[in-house]
C-alpha positions, 0 to 999 in steps of 0.5 A: 473430495477435492478437485482434479484440474486437467490441463488438457481441458483447462483454459491456461496458456503459458508463454515462453517470453515476458510481455513486452510491457512488463516491468515487474516480476509479478507482471511478467510471471502472472501473465506468462504462467496463465493467471491473468490477461490484460484487457486495458491499462489497469484492467485485468481478467483473472483466468481460472488459475488466477481466480483460484489464487484470488479466491484462496486469499479471500477465503483466508481473509474471510476466515480470520475476519469471521473469527473476530466476530466481523459480519460479512455484507456486500455493498454496491460498487455504484454509489450516489454522489451525495454521501461523498459530497457530504464528507467532502471526499467527492472533491478531495479524491479529485481525478482518482474518482470514476464519476458518471451520470445516469440517463436522468443526469444524476451523478454517481461514482464507482466506489474507491472505499465505503466509509460513507455508505457503511456509516449510513447503513449502521445509522439505519440499522442500529439504534441503541448502545446495546447493538454495539460494538459491531464490525462489518466487512466486505470483499469487493471490487474497488475503482480508482482512476490511476493516472499511470496504472503499472506493475500488473495487478499491483496498481490497477484501476479496478482491484479486489479489496477487503474493507471492514469497519468497526462501530463503538460508543467509546474510544476504549471500544475503538481501541479494542476493535483496532487491536482485534483487526491488527491481530487478525491481519497478523494471522492472515498475512502469516497464513498467506506466507507473506514477509511483512512489516507493520509501520506507522502511517498517515491517514490521508484522505481516509481521515482519522488519527491512529494509522498503521500500514502492513507492508510487504518488502519487495523491489517492485513496491511503490511505498518507501519505508524506514526500518531501524536496525537498532530497535523495533521502529518502522514507519512509512516515510510520510510518518517519520518525525524529527524531534524539535530541539531548540538551540541555545547559542550566541549569534552575530547580527544579521549581515547582508552578503552580495551574492550575484547570480546565486538563485539556487542553493548549489550556486549559493553554497559554491559562491560562499564556500559553505556546505549546503546544510548551512543554508536555508531553503525556502520553497513557496507553495500555494495552499488552497490558493494562498502563498505559504513558505516552507523552510528546510535546511539547504541540503534537504528536499521538501517532500510535497506528498508529506506536506500535502498529508500534513495540510489535507484536505487543503490542496497544495501546489507549487507557485508559478511565475505569475504568483510573484507579480505584484509581490515586492516581498517575494524575490524569486531565488532570494526569498528569506523568512525574515522579510516576508509579509502576510505569508504563513511560514512553515518550517521543518523541525531542523530549523529549530529556534536558535539555529542560524542560517544563510538565506535570501535577503529578499533582494536580487543578488543578495543573501543574509547570514546569521539569520536566527530562527526565533530571533529574526523570524518566527515559524508559524507551524513546525511540520516534518516535511523533508524527504527522509534519507538513509541514515536519518536518526531514528525517532525512537532510539537515535540510530541511523535509519534504513530505507527499503521498498515495499508493497502496501498490503493492508492499512488500518485506521482509527477514524474516530468520529469524522464520518459519524459527525458528518452523518449524525451517527448517534445511538441511545446511550446507557443514560438515555441520551444520544451518544456519538459513535466512533469508527475504525476502518481496515483494508486489505488489498486482496489482488495486491496480495497476489502480486506481493506473493508473486514478487516475494516467492518467485525464483528463476524458474517461475512462481512458487506459491505457499500451499495455503493459496496455491491453485492446487496442492500438487501438480502431477505431470504425465511425462510420456506416453499412454501408460504415464498418462493413465497412471497420472489420471488414476493417481489424481483421482485417488489424491482427490479422494484423499482431499488433495487438490490436483492439477494434472498435466495430461496434455497429449502431444506436449513434450515432457520438457515443456510440461516440466517447464510449465510446472516450474512456471505455474508454481504449485508447491509439490510436483509429482511426476509419472515418468520412466518408472511408471510401469513399476508404480513408482513416482518422483516427488519434487518440492517446488521451493527447495528442489528436493526430489525423492522416488515414492510408490503410488501408495507412499506418494498419496500418503505423503501428500494427504498428510 
């Protein structure tokens, strides 16, 4: 028998107005509909209706993970420092980690993700290749000390996440575990009713090689991704690459130009009457304290996040005025790659060998033209580091790319042997010798999925949940006096006996108008009204998404909803 939730007894308080601090649709509606309440910045309480939605998403995730043979465990959220220190993530995570000490001074953290601990568990439990492959997962609260928590439950300091890990003895085995998770994720997000894209991504602090994100397009999304309208290419902007194509052309000798008061690309281009794309921008950064120059076309910007991902785990920061002191080769506003001394030079692939540029001459108020890559300066490393723009060529087919915003709802990684190397995770192989294990890591943001669904499915009236994760199957409204309420409660029990989850609005002293407004706001897929024809045993059934209505007898309504 399914559950009947009576709003006369349910702890749910709806609001007519948006919260003053709410910026995104999910934040506004989840608070107004009584699903969540804010405790502090980035910290939320899940109220009864919200907890049901959260649990329903967890159920779907759990069912699909179990279906691929993954085993559920539950690890502690409070973790010792040492494993994260061994993997270097104690430092790499920086201020994102919640760090604390116990009464004896021992250091701990609140887990942001659990690669280290899962690796140690498998090292303790698995001894032979016969015990592999194994896939383990948990659904647990994670913690990250976000500098600017925002967008309601979308970007919090505490959040619900499913993280799973695969352990194999061969790269082929890892590829198979990765495939199983990828297909399971597709089934999960389809069941949840999410519109999503699978895009190429970078691994970041997680480490590893192959990496893909599952993104739910939404205006509130914090991820920008590219989508090719001409082929199936899609990627996080940090993973977009540009092909390095050397140019074969004749160029004149380097010529210095007097360019007073032109320390910026804009002033230089205006002074010379050339497009910014003809100039070479040289951004100076510090990588683990060492000055590095980054060259990109003058009409493009350096994506510092992308640069940081390429150079991780090194720390990348901009230079300051003090860094120019004692460096005659570094002339602020007039830096050119052809005169740098003991400075690593990174360039975007658009600065290909054979391309000629107008760039700094390493002298005040002076630039140089006909500075040719590969002839007048050498590039130490080519890395795609520009901010991706609408219309950039697709790496796969060359068509112009489109940019869109999305919410990251899942991320899968082929970690390889990074953590196995750190902790010496070996098993006895078929030949009787130790074999190093290879790993995969796979995450789903359970609480983020709630926000993503709210963003994608809501309309002007409120939330509109897919049936699989809604807090009830039908919202039964008693729109009137005692007769309607009596009928609504009777029908609720019959529906529950037929396996239908019911939320019934039996509140006394609340007008029908308020009840109808709340039903639209709460967003259960079907709304059943005991109204003016209750005495005849006739109810009105409304589809929350389409707005379609029809009158049914009690028996017909129960049969329809239980089907």
